[in-house]
Every structure is written in structure tokens, then in C-alpha cells.
C-alpha positions as CSV (number, residue, x, y, z in Angstrom):
1,W,229.5,-1.4,-23.1
2,A,227.0,-0.4,-20.6
3,G,224.6,0.5,-23.5
4,Y,225.2,-2.9,-25.1
5,A,224.4,-4.7,-21.8
6,Y,220.9,-2.8,-21.5
7,F,219.8,-3.6,-24.9
8,N,220.9,-7.3,-25.0
9,G,219.3,-8.1,-21.6
10,T,216.9,-11.2,-21.6
11,V,213.2,-10.3,-20.9
12,E,210.4,-12.9,-21.1
13,V,207.2,-11.8,-22.8
14,S,203.9,-13.4,-23.9
15,T,202.5,-12.6,-27.3
16,A,199.1,-13.1,-28.8
17,K,197.4,-12.3,-32.1
18,A,195.3,-9.2,-31.9
19,T,191.7,-9.6,-32.8
20,R,188.7,-7.3,-33.1
21,G,186.0,-7.5,-30.4
22,P,184.7,-5.7,-27.2
23,I,187.0,-5.2,-24.3
24,S,185.8,-6.8,-21.1
25,V,186.7,-5.2,-17.6
26,T,185.8,-7.1,-14.2
27,V,185.5,-5.2,-11.0
28,D,185.2,-7.1,-7.7
29,E,183.4,-5.1,-5.0
30,I,181.3,-6.0,-2.0
31,G,177.6,-5.0,-2.4
32,Y,174.6,-4.9,-0.2
33,V,171.0,-6.0,-1.4
34,Q,168.3,-3.5,-0.1
35,A,164.8,-4.7,-0.2
36,D,161.9,-2.3,-1.1
37,D,160.3,-3.0,2.1
38,E,161.8,-4.4,5.5
39,Y,160.0,-5.5,8.7
40,D,161.5,-5.9,12.0
41,V,159.5,-8.7,13.8
42,M,159.5,-8.2,17.5
43,A,158.7,-10.7,20.2
44,P,155.0,-9.7,21.4
45,V,155.7,-11.2,24.8
46,S,158.6,-12.4,26.7
47,G,159.5,-16.1,26.7
48,Y,161.8,-19.0,25.5
49,V,161.9,-19.9,21.8
50,S,160.4,-23.4,21.7
51,Q,160.5,-23.8,18.0
52,L,161.8,-22.0,15.0
53,A,159.1,-22.6,12.2
54,V,161.1,-21.2,9.3
55,D,164.7,-21.0,8.1
56,R,166.8,-18.0,7.0
57,G,166.2,-17.3,3.2
58,Q,162.8,-19.0,3.3
59,M,159.7,-17.4,1.7
60,V,156.6,-16.9,4.0
61,N,153.2,-15.7,3.6
62,M,151.5,-13.0,5.7
63,A,150.5,-14.2,9.2
64,Q,152.5,-17.4,8.7
65,S,154.2,-18.7,12.0
66,I,157.7,-18.0,12.3
67,M,158.5,-19.1,15.7
68,L,156.8,-20.4,18.8
69,L,157.4,-19.0,22.3
70,D,157.1,-20.5,25.7
71,S,156.4,-18.4,28.7
72,P,156.3,-19.9,32.1
73,E,155.1,-16.5,33.5
74,I,152.0,-16.5,31.3
75,D,151.3,-20.2,32.0
76,S,151.6,-19.5,35.7
77,V,149.2,-16.4,35.5
78,L,146.6,-18.5,33.4
79,E,146.7,-21.4,35.8
80,T,146.5,-19.2,39.0
81,S,143.5,-17.1,37.5
82,N,141.7,-20.3,36.2
83,A,141.9,-21.9,39.7
84,A,140.8,-18.7,41.4
85,A,138.0,-18.3,39.0
86,N,136.7,-21.7,39.6
87,S,136.9,-21.2,43.3
88,V,135.0,-17.8,43.2
89,A,132.3,-19.3,40.9
90,A,131.7,-22.1,43.4
91,S,131.6,-19.7,46.3
92,I,128.9,-17.6,44.2
93,N,126.8,-20.7,43.6
94,E,127.0,-21.6,47.4
95,A,126.2,-18.0,48.3
96,R,123.3,-17.9,45.9
97,S,121.9,-21.0,47.3
98,N,122.1,-19.7,50.9
99,W,120.4,-16.4,49.6
100,Q,117.4,-18.4,48.2
101,I,117.1,-20.3,51.4
102,A,117.3,-17.0,53.3
103,Q,114.5,-15.5,51.1
104,H,112.1,-18.5,51.7
105,E,112.8,-18.3,55.5
106,L,112.2,-14.4,55.3
107,A,109.0,-15.0,53.5
108,D,107.8,-17.5,56.0
109,A,109.0,-15.3,59.0
110,E,106.9,-12.4,57.6
111,K,103.7,-14.4,57.4
112,K,104.3,-15.7,60.9
113,L,104.9,-12.1,62.3
114,A,101.8,-11.0,60.6
115,Q,99.8,-13.8,62.3
116,K,101.4,-13.1,65.7
117,K,100.5,-9.3,65.4
118,T,96.9,-10.6,65.1
119,L,97.2,-12.8,67.9
120,L,98.8,-10.1,69.9
121,T,95.9,-7.8,69.2
122,V,93.3,-10.2,70.5
123,G,95.6,-11.1,73.6
124,A,96.3,-14.7,72.5
125,I,100.1,-14.2,72.8
126,S,102.2,-12.0,74.9
127,Q,104.1,-8.8,73.8
128,Q,107.4,-10.7,74.4
129,E,106.3,-13.5,71.9
130,F,105.6,-11.0,69.2
131,D,108.8,-9.1,69.9
132,D,110.9,-12.4,69.6
133,A,109.3,-13.1,66.3
134,K,110.1,-9.6,65.1
135,L,113.6,-9.9,66.2
136,A,114.0,-13.2,64.4
137,L,112.6,-11.5,61.2
138,D,115.0,-8.7,61.5
139,R,118.0,-11.2,61.8
140,L,116.7,-13.0,58.7
141,R,116.5,-9.7,56.8
142,S,120.0,-8.8,57.9
143,R,121.3,-12.3,56.8
144,A,119.7,-11.9,53.5
145,L,121.2,-8.5,52.9
146,S,124.5,-9.6,54.0
147,T,124.5,-12.5,51.6
148,G,123.3,-10.4,48.8
149,E,126.4,-8.1,49.4
150,I,128.5,-11.2,49.5
151,I,127.3,-12.3,46.2
152,A,127.9,-8.8,44.7
153,N,131.5,-8.8,45.9
154,L,132.1,-12.3,44.6
155,E,130.7,-11.5,41.3
156,G,133.1,-8.3,41.2
157,Q,136.0,-10.7,41.9
158,L,134.9,-13.2,39.3
159,A,134.6,-10.4,36.6
160,A,138.2,-9.3,37.5
161,L,139.5,-12.8,37.2
162,R,137.7,-13.3,34.0
163,R,139.4,-10.2,32.5
164,Q,142.8,-11.6,33.7
165,Q,142.0,-14.8,32.1
166,Q,141.1,-13.0,28.9
167,S,144.4,-11.1,29.1
168,A,146.4,-14.3,29.7
169,D,144.6,-16.0,26.7
170,R,145.7,-13.1,24.4
171,K,149.1,-13.4,25.5
172,V,149.0,-17.2,24.8
173,N,147.9,-16.4,21.4
174,Q,150.9,-14.0,21.1
175,L,153.2,-16.8,21.8
176,V,152.9,-17.6,18.1
177,V,155.2,-15.1,16.4
178,K,153.7,-14.5,12.8
179,S,155.0,-12.7,9.8
180,P,153.6,-9.2,9.3
181,A,153.8,-9.5,5.4
182,A,154.6,-12.0,2.7
183,G,158.4,-12.0,1.9
184,T,161.7,-13.5,2.5
185,I,163.3,-14.2,6.0
186,I,166.6,-12.3,5.9
187,Y,167.7,-13.3,9.3
188,L,166.7,-15.1,12.6
189,L,168.5,-13.8,15.6
190,P,167.5,-16.2,18.5
191,K,168.0,-19.8,18.6
192,A,165.7,-22.6,20.0
193,G,165.7,-22.5,23.7
194,E,166.9,-18.8,24.0
195,Y,165.0,-16.4,26.1
196,V,163.7,-13.2,24.3
197,A,162.4,-10.2,26.1
198,Q,159.0,-8.5,24.8
199,G,159.8,-6.1,22.2
200,T,163.1,-7.8,21.2
201,V,163.7,-7.9,17.5
202,V,163.7,-11.7,16.5
């Protein structure tokens, strides 16, 4: 009876007509696409992301803008150095004008001292008058020399400020982050308005 129950149990099956053909097997797996060349684009300077110029998956050309940064620090340095350079340049112009005046006065004082030396020789003026004229000439020489030193010092300051301006200008140009090669943007890490530090992969 047990054997009878086994062979007479109800089993639902599906049937199909056999046909000739290739057997297809489907396998679902997770895969990763590996590019031949990958480039990590880093922030050349620190700043806030003011604009994303591309989207993820977008094709870009070499040197195409990827994002724009805004750096209050660079803006402040550039503004300060520009103001300082303008101030020092104005001081140089004023010092040069004073130096030219001193040179004219010095030349005139040298002529007058030569005349007084002749007058002293013939007894037309006193030794005191000659000494006073010589003292005035020495003071003019000292003033002209001091003015020349001031000009040289100011020119050194201006040269340093110009270098600072050039450095700030280069950093301003680096606020535009560009693609190092033609290709596809795989990912963009920062969002507009976020702060990124120099050297951060963006």
C-alpha cells in the first residue's frame, strides 16, 4: 500500500517539445570598467567651488574648464599687494622729483661755493661766509645721497610687491581647474559652494 501511494502521487510538470539549437546560459555578475588611462584632477589652490562647468559622464577636451574656484585669500592678497604697489610707486615718483630738485640745488651750490672761494682769496668775503656756504653744500650733498638711498629702498620694495602680484595673478589663473587630457568625467567630488583645499582630488 505504501508503494502504491508513492507511485500514484500527483506531481505537476511542464512539458515542451524538444528542438535543436544552441544552449544559452545567462550569468549575472557585478563588473567594473577600467579605463586605459585615468587622471586624478587636484585643486591647484584652495578655495570655494563657485561653478561646476561639466557633468559626470561628460566628454571633455584637453585644457577644458572643469570647475571654477573662488579664493577670498587670493583676492585679499592681490588687493593688498596692488594697493601697496601703487602707494610705493607714488612714493618713488615723489622721491625722484625731490632728488632732481636736490641735484639742481647741489649744482647751483657748487657754483656759488667756487665763486665764494675766489672772493675769499681776494678778501672780498670773510672765512665765515665761505664756511657757511661749504656747510650748506655738504648738507645738500647729504640730502641728495639720502634721497638716492630712499629711492633704492623703495624700488626694492616695489620689486618685491611686483613679484607678489605676479604670484597672486598666477594663482588667480589657477582658480580655473582644467582637464589634463581629453576623456570622460568619471566623477565630480565637490559640489558648488563647497570648500576644497589645495591638492584635494576633485
